[in-house]
Backbone atoms as SQL, in Angstrom:
CREATE TABLE atoms (id INTEGER PRIMARY KEY, chain TEXT, resi INTEGER, resn TEXT, atom TEXT, x REAL, y REAL, z REAL);
INSERT INTO atoms VALUES
  (1, 'A', 1, 'UNK', 'N', 94.741, 98.044, 88.916),
  (2, 'A', 1, 'UNK', 'CA', 94.584, 96.887, 88.025),
  (3, 'A', 1, 'UNK', 'C', 95.298, 97.141, 86.702),
  (4, 'A', 2, 'UNK', 'N', 95.323, 98.393, 86.281),
  (5, 'A', 2, 'UNK', 'CA', 95.937, 98.712, 84.992),
  (6, 'A', 2, 'UNK', 'C', 97.409, 98.289, 84.946),
  (7, 'A', 3, 'UNK', 'N', 98.137, 98.508, 86.060),
  (8, 'A', 3, 'UNK', 'CA', 99.560, 98.149, 86.021),
  (9, 'A', 3, 'UNK', 'C', 99.765, 96.644, 85.964),
  (10, 'A', 4, 'UNK', 'N', 98.757, 95.873, 86.319),
  (11, 'A', 4, 'UNK', 'CA', 98.861, 94.412, 86.209),
  (12, 'A', 4, 'UNK', 'C', 98.982, 93.978, 84.754),
  (13, 'A', 5, 'UNK', 'N', 98.387, 94.746, 83.854),
  (14, 'A', 5, 'UNK', 'CA', 98.458, 94.408, 82.432),
  (15, 'A', 5, 'UNK', 'C', 99.904, 94.437, 81.948),
  (16, 'A', 6, 'UNK', 'N', 100.708, 95.299, 82.586),
  (17, 'A', 6, 'UNK', 'CA', 102.103, 95.422, 82.185),
  (18, 'A', 6, 'UNK', 'C', 103.007, 94.471, 82.963),
  (19, 'A', 7, 'UNK', 'N', 102.451, 93.812, 83.961),
  (20, 'A', 7, 'UNK', 'CA', 103.253, 92.912, 84.782),
  (21, 'A', 7, 'UNK', 'C', 103.696, 91.709, 83.956),
  (22, 'A', 8, 'UNK', 'N', 104.899, 91.255, 84.249),
  (23, 'A', 8, 'UNK', 'CA', 105.399, 90.074, 83.545),
  (24, 'A', 8, 'UNK', 'C', 104.722, 88.822, 84.077),
  (25, 'A', 9, 'UNK', 'N', 104.799, 87.760, 83.289),
  (26, 'A', 9, 'UNK', 'CA', 104.235, 86.478, 83.724),
  (27, 'A', 9, 'UNK', 'C', 104.838, 86.073, 85.068),
  (28, 'A', 10, 'UNK', 'N', 106.125, 86.361, 85.226),
  (29, 'A', 10, 'UNK', 'CA', 106.823, 85.988, 86.458),
  (30, 'A', 10, 'UNK', 'C', 106.210, 86.689, 87.664),
  (31, 'A', 11, 'UNK', 'N', 105.947, 88.003, 87.516),
  (32, 'A', 11, 'UNK', 'CA', 105.354, 88.769, 88.609),
  (33, 'A', 11, 'UNK', 'C', 103.967, 88.243, 88.948),
  (34, 'A', 12, 'UNK', 'N', 103.193, 87.933, 87.921),
  (35, 'A', 12, 'UNK', 'CA', 101.845, 87.412, 88.122),
  (36, 'A', 12, 'UNK', 'C', 101.909, 86.066, 88.840),
  (37, 'A', 13, 'UNK', 'N', 102.832, 85.213, 88.441),
  (38, 'A', 13, 'UNK', 'CA', 102.991, 83.913, 89.096),
  (39, 'A', 13, 'UNK', 'C', 103.364, 84.101, 90.565),
  (40, 'A', 14, 'UNK', 'N', 104.227, 85.085, 90.834),
  (41, 'A', 14, 'UNK', 'CA', 104.634, 85.365, 92.211),
  (42, 'A', 14, 'UNK', 'C', 103.434, 85.815, 93.038),
  (43, 'A', 15, 'UNK', 'N', 102.646, 86.718, 92.461),
  (44, 'A', 15, 'UNK', 'CA', 101.439, 87.191, 93.144),
  (45, 'A', 15, 'UNK', 'C', 100.496, 86.037, 93.432),
  (46, 'A', 16, 'UNK', 'N', 100.300, 85.183, 92.449),
  (47, 'A', 16, 'UNK', 'CA', 99.388, 84.045, 92.628),
  (48, 'A', 16, 'UNK', 'C', 99.835, 83.151, 93.770),
  (49, 'A', 17, 'UNK', 'N', 101.139, 82.874, 93.845),
  (50, 'A', 17, 'UNK', 'CA', 101.607, 81.980, 94.905),
  (51, 'A', 17, 'UNK', 'C', 101.509, 82.665, 96.268),
  (52, 'A', 18, 'UNK', 'N', 101.743, 84.003, 96.310),
  (53, 'A', 18, 'UNK', 'CA', 101.573, 84.737, 97.565),
  (54, 'A', 18, 'UNK', 'C', 100.125, 84.659, 98.022),
  (55, 'A', 19, 'UNK', 'N', 99.207, 84.860, 97.087),
  (56, 'A', 19, 'UNK', 'CA', 97.783, 84.824, 97.412),
  (57, 'A', 19, 'UNK', 'C', 97.385, 83.445, 97.923),
  (58, 'A', 20, 'UNK', 'N', 97.848, 82.389, 97.262),
  (59, 'A', 20, 'UNK', 'CA', 97.447, 81.057, 97.704),
  (60, 'A', 20, 'UNK', 'C', 98.049, 80.725, 99.067),
  (61, 'A', 21, 'UNK', 'N', 99.246, 81.226, 99.359),
  (62, 'A', 21, 'UNK', 'CA', 99.809, 80.961, 100.684),
  (63, 'A', 21, 'UNK', 'C', 99.059, 81.755, 101.751),
  (64, 'A', 22, 'UNK', 'N', 98.632, 82.978, 101.404),
  (65, 'A', 22, 'UNK', 'CA', 97.803, 83.756, 102.331),
  (66, 'A', 22, 'UNK', 'C', 96.491, 83.040, 102.608),
  (67, 'A', 23, 'UNK', 'N', 95.885, 82.494, 101.555),
  (68, 'A', 23, 'UNK', 'CA', 94.620, 81.773, 101.714),
  (69, 'A', 23, 'UNK', 'C', 94.785, 80.591, 102.656),
  (70, 'A', 24, 'UNK', 'N', 95.881, 79.847, 102.516),
  (71, 'A', 24, 'UNK', 'CA', 96.060, 78.687, 103.390),
  (72, 'A', 24, 'UNK', 'C', 96.335, 79.131, 104.830),
  (73, 'A', 25, 'UNK', 'N', 97.016, 80.284, 104.998),
  (74, 'A', 25, 'UNK', 'CA', 97.218, 80.815, 106.349),
  (75, 'A', 25, 'UNK', 'C', 95.888, 81.206, 106.980),
  (76, 'A', 26, 'UNK', 'N', 95.026, 81.838, 106.187),
  (77, 'A', 26, 'UNK', 'CA', 93.697, 82.212, 106.667),
  (78, 'A', 26, 'UNK', 'C', 92.913, 80.980, 107.084),
  (79, 'A', 27, 'UNK', 'N', 92.945, 79.968, 106.247),
  (80, 'A', 27, 'UNK', 'CA', 92.231, 78.724, 106.520),
  (81, 'A', 27, 'UNK', 'C', 92.721, 78.112, 107.832),
  (82, 'A', 28, 'UNK', 'N', 94.043, 78.094, 108.005),
  (83, 'A', 28, 'UNK', 'CA', 94.630, 77.544, 109.225),
  (84, 'A', 28, 'UNK', 'C', 94.208, 78.370, 110.438),
  (85, 'A', 29, 'UNK', 'N', 94.206, 79.687, 110.300),
  (86, 'A', 29, 'UNK', 'CA', 93.818, 80.563, 111.403),
  (87, 'A', 29, 'UNK', 'C', 92.371, 80.316, 111.814),
  (88, 'A', 30, 'UNK', 'N', 91.499, 80.136, 110.835),
  (89, 'A', 30, 'UNK', 'CA', 90.094, 79.855, 111.135),
  (90, 'A', 30, 'UNK', 'C', 89.968, 78.554, 111.913),
  (91, 'A', 31, 'UNK', 'N', 90.742, 77.527, 111.496),
  (92, 'A', 31, 'UNK', 'CA', 90.710, 76.247, 112.202),
  (93, 'A', 31, 'UNK', 'C', 91.205, 76.428, 113.635),
  (94, 'A', 32, 'UNK', 'N', 92.265, 77.218, 113.811),
  (95, 'A', 32, 'UNK', 'CA', 92.808, 77.461, 115.149),
  (96, 'A', 32, 'UNK', 'C', 91.781, 78.160, 116.030),
  (97, 'A', 33, 'UNK', 'N', 91.097, 79.146, 115.474),
  (98, 'A', 33, 'UNK', 'CA', 90.085, 79.886, 116.228),
  (99, 'A', 33, 'UNK', 'C', 88.978, 78.943, 116.681),
  (100, 'A', 34, 'UNK', 'N', 88.558, 78.057, 115.786),
  (101, 'A', 34, 'UNK', 'CA', 87.517, 77.087, 116.149),
  (102, 'A', 34, 'UNK', 'C', 87.998, 76.168, 117.262),
  (103, 'A', 35, 'UNK', 'N', 89.249, 75.746, 117.178),
  (104, 'A', 35, 'UNK', 'CA', 89.801, 74.856, 118.198),
  (105, 'A', 35, 'UNK', 'C', 89.847, 75.568, 119.552),
  (106, 'A', 36, 'UNK', 'N', 90.255, 76.837, 119.548),
  (107, 'A', 36, 'UNK', 'CA', 90.315, 77.615, 120.785),
  (108, 'A', 36, 'UNK', 'C', 88.911, 77.791, 121.362),
  (109, 'A', 37, 'UNK', 'N', 87.946, 78.001, 120.486),
  (110, 'A', 37, 'UNK', 'CA', 86.566, 78.175, 120.926),
  (111, 'A', 37, 'UNK', 'C', 86.008, 76.948, 121.625),
  (112, 'A', 38, 'UNK', 'N', 86.522, 75.772, 121.259),
  (113, 'A', 38, 'UNK', 'CA', 86.007, 74.527, 121.845),
  (114, 'A', 38, 'UNK', 'C', 86.591, 74.253, 123.223),
  (115, 'A', 39, 'UNK', 'N', 87.717, 74.894, 123.522),
  (116, 'A', 39, 'UNK', 'CA', 88.386, 74.640, 124.804),
  (117, 'A', 39, 'UNK', 'C', 87.549, 75.175, 125.962);
């Protein structure tokens, strides 16, 4: 966490967008799993 303090705004923005895209992938995967379970 300490090195995050030295990270530039750009790096932090990049991390944030990576995290949000990962979250949406997770959400999609959960939906897919539920759909497979119903088959």
